[in-house]
C-alpha positions as a LaTeX table, in Angstrom:
\begin{tabular}{lrrr}
\hline
Residue & $x$ (\AA) & $y$ (\AA) & $z$ (\AA) \\
\hline
Unk1 & $-5.31$ & $-109.42$ & 1.60 \\
Unk2 & $-2.12$ & $-107.60$ & 0.68 \\
Unk3 & $-0.44$ & $-105.64$ & 3.45 \\
Unk4 & 1.47 & $-103.41$ & 1.07 \\
Unk5 & 0.71 & $-99.70$ & 1.10 \\
Unk6 & $-0.96$ & $-98.25$ & $-1.97$ \\
Unk7 & 1.41 & $-95.45$ & $-3.02$ \\
Unk8 & $-1.49$ & $-93.53$ & $-4.55$ \\
Unk9 & $-3.07$ & $-93.22$ & $-1.09$ \\
Unk10 & 0.03 & $-91.63$ & 0.46 \\
Unk11 & $-0.57$ & $-87.84$ & 0.60 \\
Unk12 & 1.81 & $-85.65$ & $-1.35$ \\
Unk13 & 3.88 & $-83.29$ & 0.76 \\
Unk14 & 4.93 & $-79.76$ & $-0.12$ \\
Unk15 & 7.64 & $-77.93$ & 1.81 \\
Unk16 & 7.60 & $-74.13$ & 1.43 \\
Unk17 & 10.75 & $-72.43$ & 2.72 \\
Unk18 & 10.37 & $-68.71$ & 3.34 \\
Unk19 & 7.30 & $-66.80$ & 4.51 \\
Unk20 & 8.27 & $-63.30$ & 3.49 \\
Unk21 & 6.55 & $-60.59$ & 1.44 \\
Unk22 & 6.17 & $-62.65$ & $-1.72$ \\
Unk23 & 4.78 & $-65.84$ & $-0.17$ \\
Unk24 & 1.23 & $-64.71$ & 0.71 \\
Unk25 & $-0.59$ & $-65.87$ & $-2.43$ \\
Unk26 & 1.68 & $-68.87$ & $-2.83$ \\
Unk27 & 0.68 & $-70.21$ & 0.57 \\
Unk28 & $-2.99$ & $-69.29$ & 0.14 \\
Unk29 & $-3.27$ & $-71.03$ & $-3.24$ \\
Unk30 & $-1.56$ & $-74.25$ & $-2.18$ \\
Unk31 & $-3.33$ & $-74.35$ & 1.18 \\
Unk32 & $-6.68$ & $-74.30$ & $-0.61$ \\
Unk33 & $-5.53$ & $-76.88$ & $-3.16$ \\
Unk34 & $-4.29$ & $-79.09$ & $-0.32$ \\
Unk35 & $-7.88$ & $-79.52$ & 0.88 \\
Unk36 & $-8.94$ & $-80.51$ & $-2.63$ \\
Unk37 & $-6.08$ & $-82.93$ & $-3.33$ \\
Unk38 & $-5.30$ & $-84.17$ & 0.17 \\
Unk39 & $-1.80$ & $-82.71$ & 0.21 \\
Unk40 & 0.22 & $-81.95$ & 3.32 \\
Unk41 & 1.94 & $-78.57$ & 3.49 \\
Unk42 & 4.69 & $-77.32$ & 5.79 \\
Unk43 & 5.83 & $-73.69$ & 5.78 \\
Unk44 & 9.22 & $-72.97$ & 7.31 \\
Unk45 & 10.90 & $-69.65$ & 7.95 \\
Unk46 & 14.04 & $-68.50$ & 9.74 \\
Unk47 & 11.65 & $-66.65$ & 12.08 \\
Unk48 & 8.63 & $-68.60$ & 13.29 \\
Unk49 & 6.20 & $-65.66$ & 13.53 \\
Unk50 & 5.95 & $-64.92$ & 9.77 \\
Unk51 & 5.25 & $-68.58$ & 9.04 \\
Unk52 & 2.58 & $-68.69$ & 11.74 \\
Unk53 & 0.92 & $-65.49$ & 10.52 \\
Unk54 & 0.81 & $-66.70$ & 6.93 \\
Unk55 & $-0.76$ & $-70.04$ & 7.95 \\
Unk56 & $-2.94$ & $-69.18$ & 10.95 \\
Unk57 & $-6.17$ & $-69.40$ & 8.94 \\
Unk58 & $-5.20$ & $-72.83$ & 7.63 \\
Unk59 & $-5.23$ & $-75.37$ & 10.49 \\
Unk60 & $-4.19$ & $-78.13$ & 8.10 \\
Unk61 & $-0.92$ & $-76.31$ & 7.25 \\
Unk62 & 2.04 & $-76.69$ & 9.60 \\
Unk63 & 4.32 & $-73.75$ & 10.41 \\
Unk64 & 7.85 & $-74.45$ & 11.63 \\
Unk65 & 11.02 & $-72.61$ & 12.53 \\
Unk66 & 13.47 & $-73.49$ & 9.78 \\
Unk67 & 17.21 & $-72.83$ & 9.88 \\
Unk68 & 18.70 & $-73.37$ & 6.42 \\
Unk69 & 22.15 & $-73.71$ & 8.00 \\
Unk70 & 21.04 & $-76.55$ & 10.29 \\
Unk71 & 22.02 & $-79.48$ & 8.08 \\
Unk72 & 20.20 & $-82.06$ & 10.19 \\
Unk73 & 16.91 & $-80.15$ & 10.12 \\
Unk74 & 17.33 & $-79.15$ & 6.49 \\
Unk75 & 17.80 & $-82.73$ & 5.37 \\
Unk76 & 15.04 & $-84.07$ & 7.61 \\
Unk77 & 12.43 & $-81.65$ & 6.28 \\
Unk78 & 13.46 & $-81.99$ & 2.64 \\
Unk79 & 13.64 & $-85.79$ & 2.82 \\
Unk80 & 10.00 & $-85.88$ & 3.93 \\
Unk81 & 8.70 & $-83.70$ & 1.07 \\
Unk82 & 7.76 & $-84.48$ & $-2.53$ \\
Unk83 & 8.15 & $-80.93$ & $-3.81$ \\
Unk84 & 10.23 & $-78.18$ & $-2.21$ \\
Unk85 & 9.56 & $-74.51$ & $-2.91$ \\
Unk86 & 12.33 & $-72.14$ & $-1.86$ \\
Unk87 & 11.38 & $-68.52$ & $-1.29$ \\
Unk88 & 14.56 & $-67.97$ & 0.70 \\
Unk89 & 17.17 & $-65.40$ & $-0.33$ \\
Unk90 & 18.93 & $-66.44$ & $-3.53$ \\
Unk91 & 22.25 & $-67.31$ & $-1.88$ \\
Unk92 & 20.57 & $-70.07$ & 0.17 \\
Unk93 & 19.01 & $-71.95$ & $-2.75$ \\
Unk94 & 22.12 & $-74.02$ & $-3.41$ \\
Unk95 & 21.97 & $-75.58$ & 0.08 \\
Unk96 & 18.36 & $-76.52$ & $-0.52$ \\
Unk97 & 19.05 & $-77.76$ & $-4.05$ \\
Unk98 & 21.86 & $-80.08$ & $-2.98$ \\
Unk99 & 19.65 & $-81.62$ & $-0.32$ \\
Unk100 & 16.89 & $-82.05$ & $-2.90$ \\
Unk101 & 19.30 & $-83.91$ & $-5.15$ \\
Unk102 & 20.42 & $-86.14$ & $-2.27$ \\
Unk103 & 16.87 & $-87.13$ & $-1.36$ \\
Unk104 & 15.42 & $-87.10$ & $-4.90$ \\
Unk105 & 13.03 & $-84.17$ & $-4.51$ \\
Unk106 & 11.77 & $-81.61$ & $-7.03$ \\
Unk107 & 12.66 & $-77.96$ & $-6.37$ \\
Unk108 & 10.95 & $-74.75$ & $-7.51$ \\
Unk109 & 12.13 & $-71.16$ & $-6.95$ \\
Unk110 & 11.43 & $-67.69$ & $-8.31$ \\
Unk111 & 15.12 & $-66.75$ & $-8.50$ \\
Unk112 & 17.56 & $-66.55$ & $-11.37$ \\
Unk113 & 19.54 & $-69.69$ & $-12.19$ \\
Unk114 & 22.95 & $-69.47$ & $-10.51$ \\
Unk115 & 26.05 & $-71.13$ & $-11.93$ \\
Unk116 & 26.13 & $-73.45$ & $-8.90$ \\
Unk117 & 22.61 & $-74.69$ & $-9.49$ \\
Unk118 & 23.17 & $-74.97$ & $-13.23$ \\
Unk119 & 25.89 & $-77.49$ & $-12.44$ \\
Unk120 & 23.21 & $-79.78$ & $-10.96$ \\
Unk121 & 21.48 & $-80.18$ & $-14.34$ \\
Unk122 & 23.03 & $-83.52$ & $-15.28$ \\
Unk123 & 22.36 & $-85.02$ & $-11.84$ \\
Unk124 & 18.76 & $-83.77$ & $-11.78$ \\
Unk125 & 18.10 & $-85.10$ & $-15.27$ \\
Unk126 & 19.62 & $-88.49$ & $-14.41$ \\
Unk127 & 17.43 & $-88.70$ & $-11.30$ \\
Unk128 & 14.29 & $-87.63$ & $-13.20$ \\
Unk129 & 14.01 & $-84.50$ & $-11.05$ \\
Unk130 & 12.93 & $-80.98$ & $-11.96$ \\
Unk131 & 14.70 & $-77.88$ & $-10.64$ \\
Unk132 & 12.43 & $-75.15$ & $-11.98$ \\
Unk133 & 13.93 & $-71.68$ & $-11.53$ \\
Unk134 & 12.83 & $-68.17$ & $-12.55$ \\
Unk135 & 9.19 & $-69.06$ & $-11.88$ \\
Unk136 & 8.01 & $-65.76$ & $-10.39$ \\
Unk137 & 7.16 & $-62.42$ & $-11.99$ \\
Unk138 & 10.38 & $-61.11$ & $-13.51$ \\
Unk139 & 11.88 & $-63.57$ & $-14.06$ \\
Unk140 & 8.90 & $-65.86$ & $-14.62$ \\
Unk141 & 5.73 & $-64.37$ & $-16.06$ \\
Unk142 & 7.92 & $-62.37$ & $-18.43$ \\
Unk143 & 9.44 & $-65.59$ & $-19.86$ \\
Unk144 & 6.12 & $-67.38$ & $-20.18$ \\
Unk145 & 4.15 & $-64.53$ & $-21.73$ \\
Unk146 & 6.98 & $-63.75$ & $-24.16$ \\
Unk147 & 7.35 & $-67.38$ & $-25.25$ \\
Unk148 & 3.63 & $-67.71$ & $-25.90$ \\
Unk149 & 3.75 & $-64.75$ & $-28.31$ \\
Unk150 & 7.10 & $-65.66$ & $-29.89$ \\
Unk151 & 6.00 & $-69.20$ & $-30.69$ \\
Unk152 & 2.67 & $-67.96$ & $-32.03$ \\
Unk153 & 4.48 & $-65.61$ & $-34.40$ \\
Unk154 & 6.80 & $-68.41$ & $-35.51$ \\
Unk155 & 3.90 & $-70.81$ & $-36.05$ \\
Unk156 & 2.32 & $-68.23$ & $-38.35$ \\
Unk157 & 5.53 & $-68.13$ & $-40.38$ \\
Unk158 & 6.77 & $-64.86$ & $-38.92$ \\
Unk159 & 10.20 & $-63.80$ & $-37.69$ \\
Unk160 & 10.84 & $-61.71$ & $-34.58$ \\
Unk161 & 13.42 & $-59.00$ & $-35.30$ \\
Unk162 & 13.07 & $-56.96$ & $-32.09$ \\
Unk163 & 12.01 & $-57.81$ & $-28.55$ \\
Unk164 & 11.88 & $-55.40$ & $-25.63$ \\
Unk165 & 10.48 & $-56.23$ & $-22.21$ \\
Unk166 & 9.88 & $-53.98$ & $-19.20$ \\
Unk167 & 8.55 & $-54.70$ & $-15.72$ \\
Unk168 & 8.27 & $-52.85$ & $-12.44$ \\
Unk169 & 6.60 & $-52.81$ & $-9.06$ \\
Unk170 & 5.06 & $-49.40$ & $-8.39$ \\
Unk171 & 2.58 & $-47.61$ & $-6.15$ \\
Unk172 & $-1.09$ & $-47.59$ & $-7.11$ \\
Unk173 & $-1.41$ & $-43.90$ & $-6.27$ \\
Unk174 & 1.16 & $-41.20$ & $-5.69$ \\
Unk175 & 1.53 & $-40.78$ & $-1.93$ \\
Unk176 & 1.53 & $-37.13$ & $-0.85$ \\
Unk177 & 4.20 & $-37.85$ & 1.76 \\
Unk178 & 6.55 & $-39.47$ & $-0.73$ \\
Unk179 & 8.10 & $-37.38$ & $-3.52$ \\
Unk180 & 9.75 & $-40.53$ & $-4.91$ \\
Unk181 & 6.29 & $-42.06$ & $-5.59$ \\
Unk182 & 7.81 & $-45.42$ & $-4.69$ \\
Unk183 & 7.75 & $-47.88$ & $-1.79$ \\
Unk184 & 9.06 & $-51.38$ & $-1.14$ \\
Unk185 & 6.88 & $-54.34$ & $-2.05$ \\
Unk186 & 9.74 & $-56.81$ & $-2.44$ \\
Unk187 & 13.30 & $-57.41$ & $-1.23$ \\
Unk188 & 14.67 & $-53.95$ & $-0.32$ \\
Unk189 & 18.28 & $-55.01$ & $-0.79$ \\
Unk190 & 17.62 & $-55.94$ & $-4.41$ \\
Unk191 & 16.31 & $-52.43$ & $-5.03$ \\
Unk192 & 19.29 & $-50.76$ & $-3.37$ \\
Unk193 & 21.95 & $-52.75$ & $-5.25$ \\
Unk194 & 20.14 & $-52.69$ & $-8.61$ \\
Unk195 & 22.19 & $-51.38$ & $-11.49$ \\
Unk196 & 25.57 & $-52.22$ & $-9.97$ \\
Unk197 & 26.68 & $-54.35$ & $-12.91$ \\
Unk198 & 27.28 & $-53.42$ & $-16.52$ \\
Unk199 & 24.18 & $-53.55$ & $-18.72$ \\
Unk200 & 24.55 & $-55.36$ & $-22.04$ \\
Unk201 & 22.00 & $-55.62$ & $-24.82$ \\
Unk202 & 21.72 & $-55.61$ & $-28.60$ \\
Unk203 & 20.14 & $-52.85$ & $-30.70$ \\
Unk204 & 19.88 & $-52.92$ & $-34.48$ \\
Unk205 & 22.34 & $-55.79$ & $-34.60$ \\
Unk206 & 25.00 & $-53.96$ & $-32.56$ \\
Unk207 & 26.07 & $-54.90$ & $-29.05$ \\
Unk208 & 25.59 & $-52.10$ & $-26.54$ \\
Unk209 & 27.02 & $-51.67$ & $-23.06$ \\
Unk210 & 26.15 & $-49.31$ & $-20.22$ \\
Unk211 & 28.70 & $-49.08$ & $-17.37$ \\
Unk212 & 27.29 & $-49.40$ & $-13.85$ \\
Unk213 & 27.73 & $-45.74$ & $-12.97$ \\
Unk214 & 25.63 & $-44.72$ & $-16.00$ \\
Unk215 & 22.73 & $-47.21$ & $-15.76$ \\
Unk216 & 20.24 & $-44.79$ & $-14.18$ \\
Unk217 & 21.59 & $-41.77$ & $-16.06$ \\
Unk218 & 20.65 & $-43.48$ & $-19.33$ \\
Unk219 & 17.12 & $-44.45$ & $-18.37$ \\
Unk220 & 14.49 & $-43.94$ & $-21.04$ \\
Unk221 & 10.84 & $-42.92$ & $-20.93$ \\
Unk222 & 8.43 & $-45.71$ & $-21.88$ \\
Unk223 & 4.73 & $-45.31$ & $-22.64$ \\
Unk224 & 2.85 & $-48.23$ & $-21.12$ \\
Unk225 & $-0.51$ & $-49.12$ & $-22.65$ \\
Unk226 & $-3.46$ & $-48.31$ & $-20.36$ \\
Unk227 & $-1.12$ & $-46.82$ & $-17.77$ \\
Unk228 & 1.00 & $-43.93$ & $-19.00$ \\
Unk229 & 4.65 & $-42.86$ & $-19.12$ \\
Unk230 & 7.28 & $-44.46$ & $-16.88$ \\
Unk231 & 11.06 & $-44.54$ & $-16.74$ \\
Unk232 & 12.99 & $-47.70$ & $-17.62$ \\
Unk233 & 16.60 & $-48.58$ & $-16.88$ \\
Unk234 & 18.34 & $-51.57$ & $-18.45$ \\
Unk235 & 18.67 & $-54.91$ & $-16.71$ \\
Unk236 & 22.15 & $-56.32$ & $-16.31$ \\
Unk237 & 22.09 & $-58.96$ & $-19.07$ \\
Unk238 & 19.53 & $-58.83$ & $-21.86$ \\
Unk239 & 21.44 & $-61.21$ & $-24.11$ \\
Unk240 & 21.48 & $-64.45$ & $-22.14$ \\
Unk241 & 17.88 & $-65.33$ & $-23.06$ \\
Unk242 & 18.28 & $-65.18$ & $-26.84$ \\
Unk243 & 18.96 & $-68.91$ & $-27.07$ \\
Unk244 & 16.32 & $-69.85$ & $-24.48$ \\
Unk245 & 13.71 & $-67.80$ & $-26.36$ \\
Unk246 & 14.77 & $-69.16$ & $-29.75$ \\
Unk247 & 15.85 & $-65.67$ & $-30.85$ \\
Unk248 & 19.51 & $-66.32$ & $-31.63$ \\
Unk249 & 19.48 & $-63.93$ & $-34.62$ \\
Unk250 & 17.22 & $-61.22$ & $-33.17$ \\
Unk251 & 18.43 & $-57.72$ & $-34.07$ \\
Unk252 & 17.26 & $-55.95$ & $-30.93$ \\
Unk253 & 16.78 & $-57.40$ & $-27.45$ \\
Unk254 & 16.44 & $-55.35$ & $-24.29$ \\
Unk255 & 15.05 & $-56.06$ & $-20.84$ \\
Unk256 & 14.43 & $-53.21$ & $-18.44$ \\
Unk257 & 12.98 & $-52.25$ & $-15.07$ \\
Unk258 & 10.21 & $-49.66$ & $-14.73$ \\
Unk259 & 10.17 & $-46.82$ & $-12.21$ \\
Unk260 & 8.04 & $-43.67$ & $-11.72$ \\
Unk261 & 8.95 & $-40.53$ & $-13.64$ \\
Unk262 & 11.79 & $-38.71$ & $-11.91$ \\
Unk263 & 12.99 & $-41.75$ & $-9.97$ \\
Unk264 & 16.01 & $-42.62$ & $-12.10$ \\
Unk265 & 17.73 & $-39.20$ & $-12.17$ \\
Unk266 & 17.19 & $-38.97$ & $-8.42$ \\
Unk267 & 18.63 & $-42.44$ & $-7.85$ \\
Unk268 & 21.56 & $-41.47$ & $-10.04$ \\
Unk269 & 22.34 & $-38.80$ & $-7.43$ \\
Unk270 & 22.72 & $-41.54$ & $-4.81$ \\
Unk271 & 24.93 & $-43.53$ & $-7.20$ \\
Unk272 & 27.21 & $-40.58$ & $-7.95$ \\
Unk273 & 27.56 & $-39.79$ & $-4.26$ \\
Unk274 & 28.65 & $-43.38$ & $-3.59$ \\
Unk275 & 25.71 & $-44.20$ & $-1.32$ \\
Unk276 & 24.77 & $-47.44$ & $-3.09$ \\
Unk277 & 28.17 & $-49.12$ & $-2.65$ \\
Unk278 & 27.69 & $-52.60$ & $-1.15$ \\
Unk279 & 31.35 & $-53.63$ & $-0.92$ \\
Unk280 & 33.29 & $-51.20$ & 1.25 \\
Unk281 & 32.63 & $-50.84$ & 4.97 \\
Unk282 & 32.96 & $-47.48$ & 6.68 \\
Unk283 & 34.46 & $-47.40$ & 10.14 \\
Unk284 & 32.66 & $-45.86$ & 13.10 \\
Unk285 & 29.34 & $-45.32$ & 11.32 \\
Unk286 & 27.45 & $-45.99$ & 14.56 \\
Unk287 & 28.81 & $-42.70$ & 15.92 \\
Unk288 & 28.12 & $-40.66$ & 12.79 \\
Unk289 & 25.11 & $-38.61$ & 11.88 \\
Unk290 & 23.70 & $-39.07$ & 8.39 \\
Unk291 & 24.94 & $-35.62$ & 7.51 \\
Unk292 & 28.48 & $-36.49$ & 8.62 \\
Unk293 & 28.29 & $-39.77$ & 6.71 \\
Unk294 & 27.33 & $-38.09$ & 3.42 \\
Unk295 & 30.00 & $-35.45$ & 3.95 \\
Unk296 & 32.70 & $-38.15$ & 3.96 \\
Unk297 & 31.97 & $-38.68$ & 0.27 \\
Unk298 & 32.55 & $-35.01$ & $-0.59$ \\
Unk299 & 35.67 & $-32.90$ & $-0.90$ \\
Unk300 & 36.85 & $-30.29$ & 1.60 \\
Unk301 & 34.59 & $-27.25$ & 1.60 \\
Unk302 & 33.14 & $-24.64$ & 3.94 \\
Unk303 & 29.92 & $-24.52$ & 1.93 \\
Unk304 & 26.69 & $-25.94$ & 3.38 \\
Unk305 & 26.41 & $-29.60$ & 2.42 \\
Unk306 & 23.30 & $-28.95$ & 0.32 \\
Unk307 & 25.18 & $-26.36$ & $-1.76$ \\
Unk308 & 28.23 & $-28.60$ & $-1.99$ \\
Unk309 & 26.19 & $-31.56$ & $-3.28$ \\
Unk310 & 24.29 & $-29.43$ & $-5.77$ \\
Unk311 & 27.51 & $-27.91$ & $-7.14$ \\
Unk312 & 29.21 & $-31.31$ & $-7.35$ \\
Unk313 & 26.29 & $-32.85$ & $-9.25$ \\
Unk314 & 25.56 & $-29.80$ & $-11.40$ \\
Unk315 & 22.08 & $-29.37$ & $-9.90$ \\
Unk316 & 20.06 & $-26.45$ & $-8.61$ \\
Unk317 & 19.50 & $-26.56$ & $-4.84$ \\
Unk318 & 15.78 & $-26.32$ & $-5.56$ \\
Unk319 & 15.78 & $-29.19$ & $-8.08$ \\
Unk320 & 13.49 & $-32.18$ & $-7.67$ \\
Unk321 & 16.53 & $-34.41$ & $-7.24$ \\
Unk322 & 17.74 & $-32.37$ & $-4.26$ \\
Unk323 & 14.24 & $-32.28$ & $-2.76$ \\
Unk324 & 14.02 & $-36.09$ & $-2.92$ \\
Unk325 & 17.49 & $-36.41$ & $-1.42$ \\
Unk326 & 16.66 & $-34.15$ & 1.51 \\
Unk327 & 13.30 & $-35.88$ & 2.06 \\
Unk328 & 15.11 & $-39.16$ & 2.74 \\
Unk329 & 16.67 & $-37.58$ & 5.82 \\
Unk330 & 20.24 & $-38.43$ & 4.88 \\
Unk331 & 21.31 & $-34.82$ & 5.35 \\
Unk332 & 19.97 & $-34.73$ & 8.92 \\
Unk333 & 21.78 & $-34.76$ & 12.27 \\
Unk334 & 20.17 & $-38.06$ & 13.28 \\
Unk335 & 22.59 & $-40.80$ & 14.41 \\
Unk336 & 23.02 & $-43.74$ & 12.04 \\
Unk337 & 23.43 & $-46.43$ & 14.80 \\
Unk338 & 24.55 & $-49.16$ & 12.36 \\
Unk339 & 28.13 & $-50.23$ & 13.20 \\
Unk340 & 30.80 & $-50.33$ & 10.48 \\
Unk341 & 28.20 & $-50.52$ & 7.73 \\
Unk342 & 28.49 & $-50.34$ & 3.96 \\
Unk343 & 26.84 & $-47.34$ & 2.27 \\
Unk344 & 24.21 & $-49.69$ & 0.77 \\
Unk345 & 23.34 & $-51.07$ & 4.21 \\
Unk346 & 22.88 & $-47.56$ & 5.59 \\
Unk347 & 20.81 & $-46.49$ & 2.60 \\
Unk348 & 18.63 & $-49.59$ & 2.87 \\
Unk349 & 18.11 & $-48.90$ & 6.59 \\
Unk350 & 16.92 & $-45.40$ & 5.74 \\
Unk351 & 14.69 & $-46.47$ & 2.87 \\
Unk352 & 12.98 & $-49.29$ & 4.76 \\
Unk353 & 11.59 & $-46.69$ & 7.13 \\
Unk354 & 10.78 & $-44.12$ & 4.46 \\
Unk355 & 9.42 & $-46.49$ & 1.81 \\
Unk356 & 7.32 & $-48.74$ & 4.02 \\
Unk357 & 3.91 & $-49.61$ & 2.58 \\
Unk358 & 1.10 & $-48.43$ & 4.86 \\
Unk359 & $-1.88$ & $-50.75$ & 5.53 \\
Unk360 & $-4.21$ & $-48.75$ & 3.28 \\
Unk361 & $-1.74$ & $-48.30$ & 0.44 \\
Unk362 & $-1.81$ & $-50.51$ & $-2.62$ \\
Unk363 & 0.89 & $-51.46$ & $-5.08$ \\
Unk364 & 0.68 & $-52.16$ & $-8.78$ \\
Unk365 & 2.65 & $-54.40$ & $-11.13$ \\
Unk366 & 3.25 & $-53.19$ & $-14.67$ \\
Unk367 & 4.79 & $-55.32$ & $-17.43$ \\
Unk368 & 5.04 & $-54.61$ & $-21.13$ \\
Unk369 & 6.52 & $-56.55$ & $-24.04$ \\
Unk370 & 7.18 & $-54.93$ & $-27.41$ \\
Unk371 & 7.64 & $-57.26$ & $-30.40$ \\
Unk372 & 8.57 & $-56.22$ & $-33.91$ \\
Unk373 & 8.29 & $-59.01$ & $-36.45$ \\
Unk374 & 8.07 & $-59.69$ & $-40.17$ \\
Unk375 & 5.16 & $-61.65$ & $-41.61$ \\
Unk376 & 3.98 & $-61.99$ & $-45.22$ \\
Unk377 & 6.06 & $-59.06$ & $-46.38$ \\
Unk378 & 4.85 & $-56.73$ & $-43.66$ \\
Unk379 & 6.62 & $-55.40$ & $-40.58$ \\
Unk380 & 4.32 & $-55.53$ & $-37.61$ \\
Unk381 & 4.53 & $-54.40$ & $-34.02$ \\
Unk382 & 2.75 & $-56.18$ & $-31.21$ \\
Unk383 & 2.56 & $-54.76$ & $-27.70$ \\
Unk384 & 1.34 & $-56.85$ & $-24.78$ \\
Unk385 & 0.83 & $-55.31$ & $-21.37$ \\
Unk386 & $-0.05$ & $-56.55$ & $-17.89$ \\
Unk387 & $-1.36$ & $-54.43$ & $-15.04$ \\
Unk388 & $-2.09$ & $-56.09$ & $-11.68$ \\
Unk389 & $-3.30$ & $-54.13$ & $-8.66$ \\
Unk390 & $-2.78$ & $-55.11$ & $-5.03$ \\
Unk391 & $-5.48$ & $-55.38$ & $-2.38$ \\
Unk392 & $-3.56$ & $-54.10$ & 0.66 \\
Unk393 & $-0.03$ & $-54.04$ & 2.09 \\
Unk394 & $-0.09$ & $-57.83$ & 2.66 \\
Unk395 & $-1.99$ & $-59.04$ & $-0.39$ \\
Unk396 & 0.16 & $-57.06$ & $-2.78$ \\
Unk397 & 0.31 & $-57.26$ & $-6.55$ \\
Unk398 & 3.96 & $-58.19$ & $-6.14$ \\
Unk399 & 3.13 & $-61.14$ & $-3.88$ \\
Unk400 & 0.40 & $-62.22$ & $-6.28$ \\
Unk401 & 2.52 & $-62.15$ & $-9.41$ \\
Unk402 & 5.59 & $-63.70$ & $-7.77$ \\
Unk403 & 3.81 & $-66.36$ & $-5.72$ \\
Unk404 & 1.02 & $-67.61$ & $-7.95$ \\
Unk405 & 3.13 & $-68.78$ & $-10.92$ \\
Unk406 & 5.28 & $-70.96$ & $-8.70$ \\
Unk407 & 2.21 & $-72.25$ & $-6.83$ \\
Unk408 & 0.45 & $-73.22$ & $-10.06$ \\
Unk409 & 3.60 & $-74.92$ & $-11.34$ \\
Unk410 & 3.87 & $-76.92$ & $-8.12$ \\
Unk411 & 0.27 & $-78.10$ & $-8.55$ \\
Unk412 & 0.87 & $-79.12$ & $-12.15$ \\
Unk413 & 4.05 & $-80.95$ & $-11.17$ \\
Unk414 & 2.28 & $-82.94$ & $-8.45$ \\
Unk415 & $-0.46$ & $-83.79$ & $-10.95$ \\
Unk416 & 2.16 & $-85.17$ & $-13.33$ \\
Unk417 & 1.41 & $-82.57$ & $-16.01$ \\
Unk418 & 4.94 & $-81.11$ & $-16.23$ \\
Unk419 & 7.33 & $-83.56$ & $-17.85$ \\
Unk420 & 10.45 & $-81.39$ & $-18.11$ \\
Unk421 & 13.41 & $-82.49$ & $-16.01$ \\
Unk422 & 16.79 & $-81.08$ & $-15.09$ \\
Unk423 & 17.48 & $-77.39$ & $-14.36$ \\
Unk424 & 14.85 & $-75.46$ & $-16.31$ \\
Unk425 & 13.22 & $-72.07$ & $-16.69$ \\
Unk426 & 9.59 & $-71.78$ & $-17.88$ \\
Unk427 & 10.20 & $-71.44$ & $-21.62$ \\
Unk428 & 8.65 & $-74.83$ & $-22.49$ \\
Unk429 & 5.06 & $-75.00$ & $-23.68$ \\
Unk430 & 4.08 & $-77.79$ & $-21.28$ \\
Unk431 & 4.95 & $-75.37$ & $-18.47$ \\
Unk432 & 3.95 & $-71.92$ & $-19.69$ \\
Unk433 & 0.71 & $-72.77$ & $-21.47$ \\
Unk434 & $-1.15$ & $-74.34$ & $-18.49$ \\
Unk435 & 0.40 & $-71.89$ & $-16.03$ \\
Unk436 & $-0.65$ & $-68.85$ & $-18.06$ \\
Unk437 & $-4.13$ & $-70.32$ & $-18.52$ \\
Unk438 & $-4.52$ & $-70.72$ & $-14.77$ \\
Unk439 & $-3.10$ & $-67.25$ & $-14.09$ \\
Unk440 & $-5.73$ & $-65.79$ & $-16.40$ \\
Unk441 & $-8.39$ & $-67.50$ & $-14.29$ \\
Unk442 & $-6.78$ & $-65.81$ & $-11.27$ \\
Unk443 & $-6.90$ & $-62.33$ & $-12.82$ \\
Unk444 & $-3.40$ & $-62.08$ & $-14.25$ \\
Unk445 & $-4.20$ & $-61.29$ & $-17.88$ \\
Unk446 & $-2.26$ & $-59.60$ & $-20.69$ \\
Unk447 & $-3.84$ & $-57.26$ & $-23.23$ \\
Unk448 & $-2.56$ & $-57.10$ & $-26.81$ \\
Unk449 & $-2.29$ & $-54.21$ & $-29.26$ \\
Unk450 & $-1.01$ & $-54.68$ & $-32.81$ \\
Unk451 & 0.02 & $-52.10$ & $-35.38$ \\
Unk452 & 0.63 & $-53.01$ & $-39.01$ \\
Unk453 & 3.29 & $-51.00$ & $-40.83$ \\
Unk454 & 3.85 & $-51.12$ & $-44.57$ \\
Unk455 & 7.48 & $-51.60$ & $-45.67$ \\
Unk456 & 9.18 & $-48.43$ & $-46.90$ \\
\hline
\end{tabular}
């Protein structure tokens, strides 16, 4: 009798790093699949309690304290896994990725591909490894759902001449205590620093640019099918996906983020005041009141601060923008307490208290693609929309749409059904087709609306 170990009998091991807001459905899905396939799952977080809470109903899933900066622990845990899923903050992915390369492990994340990770493409390909990035909601579901439609149009002999895509995490109902009609369901810092770079896109064959200080001022109103009107501001770079999508000669391409009506002009107030700056630190903020802090951004004046702000911004004191500003409490005499903080850190501290999702409040994810294409002498417009509603403040629509795509991809990878290697995003049919099929089974389904227009 042979004493060698049958490799097929060795259980596959999944290491999930990060047990934050977006990991709920990811952990639930893979924990259930682990019972079916005999996998072993470890969930690590920089704080043990979140990992324990997310796994307490799954005795077969191990929760550990994980320090991404502890090289010995990082390499030990990664070396023992077959697939690593990083839900850590974006800046930490490179540490995980390099360890995955060293120990020949696949890596999946929901984050954008960084230049550092892109440099690992040759090594990953040579080692027959997959680093699958942008596998969440946006980026993620947006790529996959767009590619399914784009390739269908091409297979019919059509040509896409315009592509616009919008996505946002919103509140299911307008909370009476929140005039912004918005609360956090994902990384608060990403919300606070959004729009800090120049937006670039193409419209009618012409390159367009929006400087950072004008991003929210130039938001547009978008009518979302089966939902209603929302505001949309442009994402930083709408052009980088033309090649990945096979739309090198597309005439219009724009990607944007959705917000409730009135949000963008009100956020523009914060931008113009300088309260979203994430670079410069302000001395002695721990001894300032919020009112004193805001006043440091204004000129010398004996006017009440409310009047001074309104005059500076060209607003009425009774405007909705001023009401939202005052509701945040940043014109109050409360002490800040944060030492030597940047304006963005102070603003985030305020918003995390004001925009906290209550247990009985539900979020909603809205995504819409707008395609204009030519087929058989006709110009057609196809609109696809996705609306996903959360269950509670833990099982959110955001967690569902971010976590499930990456969980499904991990399952497919372990089953040997994803053959792509190197640094990839989900624009390949062997990834997006089975993932989208499974997401539909899980309630994440797009609806389509097509309008035929006769040429002029």
